C-alpha positions in Angstrom: 1.6 -4.7 49.4 -2.2 -4.5 50.1 -2.2 -1.0 48.6 -0.3 -2.2 45.6 -2.8 -5.0 45.0 -5.7 -2.5 45.2 -4.0 -0.3 42.5 -3.7 -3.3 40.2 -7.4 -4.2 40.8 -8.4 -0.7 39.9 -6.4 -0.7 36.7 -7.7 -4.1 35.7 -11.3 -3.0 36.3 -10.8 0.1 34.1 -9.3 -2.1 31.4 -12.3 -4.4 31.5 -14.5 -1.5 30.6 -16.2 -0.5 33.8 -17.5 2.9 33.1 -16.9 5.5 35.8 -17.5 9.1 35.8 -14.4 11.1 36.7 -14.3 14.4 38.5 -10.6 14.8 37.6 -9.6 17.7 35.4 -6.8 17.8 32.8 -4.9 20.2 35.1 -3.9 17.2 37.3 -1.5 15.9 34.6 -0.1 19.3 33.7 0.4 20.4 37.3 2.1 17.1 38.0 4.4 17.4 35.0 5.2 21.0 35.9 6.1 20.2 39.5 8.2 17.2 38.6 10.0 19.2 35.9 10.9 21.9 38.5 12.2 19.2 40.9 14.3 17.5 38.2 15.7 20.8 37.0 16.7 21.7 40.6 18.3 18.3 41.1 20.2 18.2 37.8 21.2 21.8 38.0 22.5 21.6 41.5 26.1 22.7 40.5 24.6 25.9 39.0 22.0 26.6 41.7 24.3 26.3 44.7 28.0 27.1 45.1 28.5 24.8 48.1 29.9 21.3 47.8 27.9 18.5 49.3 30.5 17.7 51.9 31.8 21.2 52.8 32.4 20.9 56.6 32.2 24.2 58.5 31.9 23.5 62.3 31.6 27.2 63.0 28.2 27.3 61.2 26.9 24.0 62.7 23.1 23.8 63.1 22.5 27.2 61.7 18.9 28.0 61.0 17.6 28.8 57.5 18.9 32.2 56.3 20.0 34.0 53.2 23.4 32.3 53.1 21.9 28.8 53.8 18.3 28.6 52.5 17.6 25.3 54.3 20.1 25.8 57.2 23.1 23.7 58.1 23.5 20.3 59.8 25.6 19.4 62.8 28.8 19.5 60.7 28.0 22.9 59.1 27.1 21.4 55.8 24.5 23.3 53.7 21.2 21.4 53.8 19.9 22.9 50.5 23.0 21.6 48.7 22.7 18.2 50.2 19.0 18.0 49.4 19.6 18.8 45.8 22.5 16.3 45.4 20.6 13.7 47.5 17.8 13.9 45.0 20.1 12.5 42.4 20.7 9.4 44.5 17.1 8.8 45.5 15.6 9.4 42.1 18.3 7.5 40.2 17.9 4.4 42.5 14.1 4.6 42.2 14.2 4.8 38.4 16.6 1.9 38.2 14.3 -0.1 40.5 11.3 0.9 38.4 12.9 -0.1 35.1 13.9 -3.5 36.6 10.5 -4.3 38.1 8.6 -3.2 34.9 10.8 -5.4 32.7 10.5 -8.5 34.9 6.8 -8.0 35.6 5.8 -7.4 32.0 7.8 -10.4 30.6 6.5 -12.8 33.2 2.9 -11.4 33.0 2.8 -11.8 29.2 4.3 -15.4 29.3 2.0 -16.4 32.1 -1.1 -15.0 30.6 -0.5 -16.1 27.0 1.0 -19.5 27.7 -1.1 -20.5 30.7 -0.8 -24.0 32.0 1.9 -25.1 34.4 4.0 -21.9 34.1 1.0 -19.7 34.8 0.1 -21.8 37.9 3.6 -21.6 39.3 4.0 -17.9 38.5 0.8 -16.9 40.2 1.6 -18.8 43.3 4.9 -17.0 43.5 3.1 -13.7 43.0 0.6 -14.5 45.7 3.4 -15.5 48.1 5.4 -12.3 47.5 2.4 -10.1 47.8 2.1 -11.3 51.4 5.6 -10.0 52.3 6.2 -6.3 52.9 9.2 -4.9 51.1 10.7 -3.6 54.4 10.8 -7.2 55.8 12.6 -8.4 52.7 15.0 -5.4 53.0 15.7 -6.3 56.6 16.5 -9.9 55.7 18.8 -9.0 52.8 20.5 -6.3 54.9 21.1 -8.9 57.7 22.6 -11.3 55.2 24.7 -9.0 53.1 24.9 -5.7 55.1 23.3 -2.3 54.5 23.7 -0.5 51.2 21.9 0.9 48.2 22.6 -2.1 46.1 21.1 -4.4 48.7 17.9 -2.4 49.1 17.6 -2.2 45.3 17.7 -6.0 45.2 15.1 -6.2 48.0 12.8 -3.8 46.2 13.1 -5.5 42.8 12.7 -9.0 44.2 9.2 -8.1 45.5 7.8 -5.2 43.5 7.7 -6.9 40.0 4.7 -9.0 41.1 2.2 -6.1 40.8 3.2 -5.5 37.2 3.1 -9.3 36.5 -0.4 -9.5 37.9 -1.7 -6.6 36.0 -0.2 -7.7 32.7 -1.4 -11.2 33.1 -5.0 -10.0 33.6 -4.8 -7.9 30.5 -3.3 -10.7 28.4 -6.1 -13.1 29.5 -8.6 -10.6 28.1 -6.8 -9.7 24.9 -5.8 -13.2 23.8 -9.5 -14.2 23.3 -10.3 -11.2 21.2 -11.3 -11.7 17.5 -8.1 -10.0 16.2 -5.9 -12.4 18.1 -7.9 -15.4 17.1 -7.7 -14.3 13.4 -3.9 -13.9 13.7 -3.6 -17.4 15.0 -5.9 -18.7 12.3 -3.7 -17.3 9.5 -0.6 -18.8 11.1 1.0 -15.7 12.6 4.0 -16.3 14.8 3.5 -16.1 18.6 6.0 -13.3 19.0 4.3 -11.4 16.2 0.9 -11.7 17.9 2.4 -10.6 21.2 4.2 -7.6 19.6 1.3 -6.4 17.4 -1.8 -7.4 19.3 -1.0 -7.7 23.0 1.8 -5.2 23.9 -0.1 -2.2 22.5 -3.0 -3.1 24.9 -0.6 -3.5 27.8 1.4 -0.2 27.4 -1.3 2.2 28.7 -2.1 0.5 32.0 1.6 -0.3 32.6 2.6 3.3 32.1 -0.1 4.5 34.5 0.8 1.9 37.2 4.6 2.6 36.7 4.0 6.3 37.3 2.1 5.7 40.5 4.5 3.0 41.7 7.6 5.3 41.2 6.2 7.4 44.0 5.8 4.3 46.2 9.4 3.2 45.3 10.8 6.6 46.4 9.0 6.3 49.7 10.1 2.7 50.3 13.8 3.3 49.3 13.8 6.4 51.6 12.2 4.5 54.4 14.8 1.7 54.1 17.6 4.3 54.2 15.9 6.0 57.2 16.1 2.6 59.0 19.8 2.3 58.3 19.4 -0.4 55.7 20.2 1.7 52.6 22.4 4.6 51.9 25.0 5.2 54.7 26.5 8.5 55.9 27.8 10.8 54.6 25.7 10.0 51.6 23.1 12.8 51.1 20.2 10.5 50.2 16.9 11.8 51.4 16.0 8.9 53.7 19.5 8.9 55.2 19.2 12.7 55.8 16.0 12.2 57.6 17.6 9.6 59.8 20.6 11.8 60.5 18.4 14.7 61.5 16.0 12.9 63.8 18.3 13.4 66.9 17.9 17.1 66.5 14.2 17.2 65.7 13.3 19.5 68.6 16.2 21.9 68.3 16.6 21.9 64.5 13.4 20.5 62.9 14.5 21.8 59.5 17.0 19.0 59.3 14.1 16.6 58.7 11.6 19.0 57.2 13.3 19.8 54.0 14.3 16.3 52.9 10.8 15.2 53.8 9.4 18.0 51.8 11.3 16.9 48.7 10.0 13.3 49.1 6.5 14.6 49.5 6.7 16.9 46.5 8.2 14.2 44.3 5.5 11.6 45.3 2.8 14.2 44.9 3.9 15.1 41.4 4.0 11.4 40.3 0.5 10.8 41.8 -0.9 13.8 39.8 0.8 12.5 36.7 -0.4 9.0 37.2 -4.0 10.1 37.9 -3.9 12.4 34.8 -2.5 9.7 32.6 -5.2 7.2 33.7 -7.8 9.6 32.5 -6.0 10.3 29.2 -5.1 6.7 28.4 -8.3 5.0 29.5 -10.5 4.6 26.3 -13.6 4.2 28.4 -13.0 7.6 30.0 -12.5 9.1 26.5 -15.9 7.7 25.3 -17.6 9.1 28.4 -16.2 12.6 27.8 -17.3 12.5 24.2 -20.8 11.5 25.2 -21.0 14.3 27.8 -19.8 16.8 25.1 
């Protein structure tokens, strides 16, 4: 949560107009999009790319090293790791996207209401945000798994219940800046409805930073969901979720390290692509960075 708080602080500082020279090049965004596109195509095209089924048991080929017939090798039951990694990406990415959509929606709504309305609601909301920032997601996941048992739905609840606070904090900070701008004051003076002011004046200013933060946080969500599954709190065998595959392969780490290497590689590449996209989007969407580039040119 400390790292999440730092990301929010950086985005808020950029939105306030702190000028910083960036050494990042446009290729960050393009390379990230290209890498993510390749991963998504592989995951969605799994039935075409591989002819194995995700649960094809073949004890005669158990723990077979990577070869032409099994690019990533096989596990202790003779199941093709390459196939399971591709299909497992569907689970990991789908759960991460659902979690992201939920936390963005909750965080943006609460942040706008808190920042625009202020008063008692703002005080209560910010105390809740401060409290949840102090609790790691894994701790919440352990508590929920202890109460309701392990499962993807339960870790989804654990992640959503804590992750929305970073978006609420970011959006509230932006709204506090925007609502005192002359355009908003003029809209109030002519009697514009509150929802109209929020829709036309505030939300456009919120979208850019939220998109950047959402892209960066999707990578963190993938890591957290995989970590919870690795600890046995999320997806359960024989589900080919990446974190569950890492957990399943740790007993054979010395004899068959590829059981953990390839699921871990997919997590790494997914997170790397999202980091590249997020950093690239921050440069593109930050108006201050645009003005700096124009001045240099």
